[in-house]
C-alpha positions as CSV (number, residue, x, y, z in Angstrom):
1,M,268.4,123.3,133.6
2,V,267.7,121.4,130.4
3,R,270.3,119.7,128.2
4,A,269.5,117.9,125.0
5,D,271.9,115.4,123.2
6,E,271.2,114.0,119.8
7,R,272.6,110.5,119.5
8,P,272.0,108.0,116.6
9,L,270.6,104.8,117.9
10,H,270.3,102.7,114.7
11,P,270.6,103.0,111.0
12,R,267.2,104.5,110.6
13,R,268.5,107.7,112.2
14,T,265.9,107.7,114.9
15,T,266.6,110.5,117.2
16,R,266.1,110.2,121.0
17,W,265.8,113.3,123.2
18,E,267.2,112.9,126.6
19,V,266.0,115.4,129.1
20,L,267.9,116.0,132.2
21,M,266.4,118.2,134.9
22,S,268.2,119.5,137.9
23,I,267.0,118.7,141.4
24,D,265.9,122.2,142.0
25,T,263.4,122.1,139.1
26,H,259.8,122.4,140.3
27,L,257.8,119.5,139.1
28,P,254.2,120.1,138.2
29,I,252.0,118.1,140.5
30,D,248.3,117.3,139.7
31,R,246.3,116.9,143.0
32,E,243.1,115.0,143.0
33,D,240.7,114.7,145.9
34,A,240.0,111.3,147.3
35,P,236.9,109.7,146.0
36,P,233.9,110.0,148.3
37,S,233.3,107.1,150.6
38,A,230.4,104.9,149.9
39,H,229.2,105.4,153.5
40,P,229.9,109.0,154.6
41,P,230.1,109.4,158.4
42,A,227.0,110.9,160.1
43,P,227.4,114.5,161.4
44,V,228.2,114.7,165.0
45,E,225.1,116.7,165.9
46,E,222.7,114.2,164.3
47,H,221.6,111.0,165.9
48,P,221.2,107.7,163.9
49,P,217.6,107.2,162.7
50,G,217.2,104.2,164.9
51,R,217.5,106.2,168.1
52,H,214.7,108.6,166.9
53,R,212.5,105.7,166.3
54,R,213.1,104.3,169.8
55,N,212.3,107.7,171.4
56,H,209.0,108.2,169.6
57,P,206.8,105.9,171.8
58,W,208.1,107.8,174.9
59,L,207.3,111.2,173.4
60,V,203.8,110.1,172.2
61,G,203.1,108.5,175.6
62,T,204.2,111.5,177.5
63,G,202.1,113.9,175.4
64,T,199.0,111.7,175.7
65,L,199.4,111.6,179.5
66,L,199.7,115.4,179.6
67,V,196.5,115.8,177.6
68,I,194.6,113.4,179.8
69,L,195.8,115.2,183.0
70,A,194.8,118.6,181.5
71,V,191.3,117.3,180.8
72,V,190.9,115.7,184.2
73,F,192.1,118.9,185.9
74,A,189.6,121.0,183.9
75,L,186.7,118.7,184.8
76,V,187.6,117.9,188.4
77,G,190.4,120.1,189.6
78,I,189.1,123.5,188.7
79,P,185.6,122.9,190.0
80,A,187.1,121.6,193.2
81,F,188.8,125.0,193.8
82,V,185.7,127.1,192.9
83,R,184.2,127.8,196.3
84,F,182.2,130.5,198.2
85,P,184.7,133.2,199.0
86,L,185.8,133.6,202.6
87,N,186.2,137.3,202.1
88,T,182.6,137.8,201.2
89,D,181.2,141.1,202.7
90,R,178.6,142.7,200.5
91,T,175.5,144.8,200.9
92,I,172.8,144.7,198.3
93,R,169.9,147.1,198.1
94,Y,166.5,146.5,196.5
95,N,163.6,148.9,195.6
96,G,160.0,148.0,195.1
97,T,156.5,148.2,196.6
98,F,154.8,146.5,199.5
99,T,151.1,145.7,199.7
100,L,149.7,146.0,203.2
101,Y,146.5,143.9,203.8
102,V,146.3,144.2,207.6
103,N,145.8,147.1,210.0
104,Q,149.1,147.1,212.0
105,S,147.3,148.4,215.1
106,T,144.3,146.0,215.2
107,L,145.6,143.2,213.0
108,E,142.2,143.3,211.2
109,P,142.0,143.0,207.4
110,L,142.0,146.3,205.6
111,A,139.0,147.0,203.4
112,T,141.3,148.4,200.8
113,P,144.9,147.1,200.7
114,T,147.5,149.8,201.0
115,V,150.5,149.9,198.6
116,L,153.6,151.3,200.1
117,P,157.1,152.0,198.7
118,M,159.6,149.5,200.0
119,T,163.4,149.3,200.2
120,I,165.5,146.4,201.4
121,S,169.2,146.5,202.5
122,R,170.7,143.0,202.7
123,L,174.2,142.3,204.1
124,V,175.8,138.9,203.4
125,K,179.2,138.4,205.2
126,V,181.4,135.5,206.1
127,T,182.5,135.7,209.7
128,K,184.8,132.6,209.7
129,G,185.4,129.5,207.7
130,S,187.6,126.6,206.6
131,F,188.4,125.0,203.2
132,A,185.1,123.1,203.4
133,T,182.6,125.3,205.1
134,A,181.9,129.0,206.0
135,V,179.8,130.7,208.7
136,V,177.7,133.3,206.9
137,I,175.5,136.0,208.4
138,E,172.5,137.6,206.7
139,Q,171.2,140.9,208.0
140,D,168.1,142.4,206.3
141,T,166.6,145.8,207.0
142,I,163.2,146.2,205.4
143,R,161.5,149.6,205.2
144,S,157.8,149.7,204.0
145,G,156.5,153.2,204.3
146,P,156.7,154.1,208.0
147,L,157.4,150.5,209.0
148,T,161.0,149.2,209.6
149,L,161.8,145.6,210.2
150,H,165.2,144.0,211.1
151,Q,166.0,140.3,210.5
152,N,169.2,138.5,211.4
153,F,170.2,135.1,210.3
154,Q,173.3,132.9,210.4
155,Y,174.1,129.8,208.4
156,L,176.7,127.1,208.0
157,L,177.4,126.9,204.3
158,N,179.1,124.2,202.3
159,R,181.6,126.3,200.2
160,R,181.6,123.8,197.3
161,T,177.9,122.9,196.9
162,M,176.5,126.3,198.2
163,A,174.0,124.2,200.3
164,F,173.5,124.7,204.0
165,E,174.7,122.2,206.6
166,N,173.2,121.5,210.1
167,G,175.2,122.9,213.0
168,P,175.1,124.9,216.2
169,E,176.0,128.0,214.2
170,T,172.5,128.2,212.7
171,M,170.3,131.1,213.8
172,M,166.9,132.2,212.6
173,F,165.6,135.8,213.3
174,G,168.5,136.2,215.8
175,Q,167.6,133.0,217.7
176,S,169.6,129.8,217.9
177,A,167.7,127.3,215.7
178,K,167.9,123.5,215.9
179,T,166.5,122.8,212.5
180,N,167.1,120.4,209.6
181,I,168.4,123.0,207.1
182,A,171.0,120.7,205.5
183,G,170.9,120.4,201.7
184,S,168.8,123.5,201.1
185,Y,169.7,126.8,199.5
186,R,169.0,130.5,200.2
187,L,172.1,132.7,199.8
188,N,173.4,131.1,196.6
189,F,172.1,128.7,194.0
190,P,174.4,125.7,193.2
191,L,177.0,126.0,190.4
192,G,175.5,125.1,187.1
193,S,171.9,125.8,187.9
194,T,169.5,125.4,185.0
195,A,165.9,126.3,184.4
196,S,165.0,122.6,184.2
197,G,166.4,121.9,187.6
198,T,164.6,121.6,190.9
199,Y,166.2,123.0,194.0
200,P,165.1,123.0,197.7
201,M,165.0,126.6,198.9
202,W,164.9,127.3,202.6
203,S,161.9,129.2,203.8
204,I,162.7,131.4,206.8
205,M,159.0,131.9,207.6
206,T,158.0,128.3,207.8
207,D,161.4,126.8,208.8
208,T,161.1,124.2,206.0
209,A,162.5,123.7,202.5
210,A,160.2,124.5,199.6
211,V,161.2,123.1,196.2
212,V,161.4,125.7,193.4
213,T,160.5,124.4,189.9
214,R,159.2,125.6,186.5
215,G,162.2,127.8,185.9
216,R,162.2,130.3,183.0
217,G,165.3,131.8,181.4
218,P,168.1,132.8,181.5
219,Q,166.6,136.1,180.5
220,A,167.2,139.8,181.0
221,L,164.6,141.3,183.4
222,Q,163.4,144.9,183.7
223,G,165.5,146.7,186.2
224,V,168.3,144.1,186.2
225,S,171.1,145.5,184.2
226,G,173.7,143.3,182.5
227,V,172.6,140.1,184.2
228,K,170.5,137.3,182.8
229,V,168.5,135.5,185.5
230,I,166.4,132.4,185.9
231,E,162.9,132.8,187.5
232,F,161.6,130.0,189.7
233,S,158.3,129.6,191.6
234,S,157.3,127.5,194.6
235,Q,154.4,126.9,197.0
236,T,154.2,125.9,200.6
237,A,151.3,125.4,203.0
238,A,153.4,124.9,206.2
239,P,152.5,127.1,209.3
240,A,154.7,129.9,210.5
241,S,157.7,128.8,212.4
242,P,158.1,129.7,216.1
243,Y,161.2,131.7,215.3
244,Y,159.1,133.8,212.9
245,R,156.3,134.3,215.3
246,N,158.7,135.3,218.1
């Protein structure tokens, strides 16, 4: 409700308007947002920058340690677990020729050597073992024309280095053999073998170790499919062992 009264205030006839408003009149209100604070509060989900800076050395140190451990495990841990399998049971067959220089009946030299077809069946099997060593048998059946020869061996093998060890398990040509076979190879070359390396290979005929040298390769050979091999050569002048003669 609005009521206006016109009343003279002084001789100049100045007019004053008096406005009366009832209590139920809605007054216009202008709302203004509060001015932004000079230092707004940090969101709850965020951490102060100082805390991040304090955590960075720990994160970097932990990451560096994990990288070092991974490298050490790759260089030391993985090779330590690469060993000759205890479940080895494999037969390998070879084909070739055999040149006969001696008459098998008289043991006299032949005037003309005889070339015979030859096949070899070779069984390599682990009979028992532990984390460090394995007892391995080698059974060879050699057929050269009408001739058939059986050879039986047994070795104590270091599963990590692939080298033989001395022990009562060693047998040569089916006979218990007290021989110094430790450190030599026959069934398997050591891991990481290279053509420039020299390796003592056990000679079953002389009961000695003959060092193989002058390697060539790795290279693909005729008749060897999908595998590159290293060729070695060796020489020995030792007499035949008593196990071989027997």
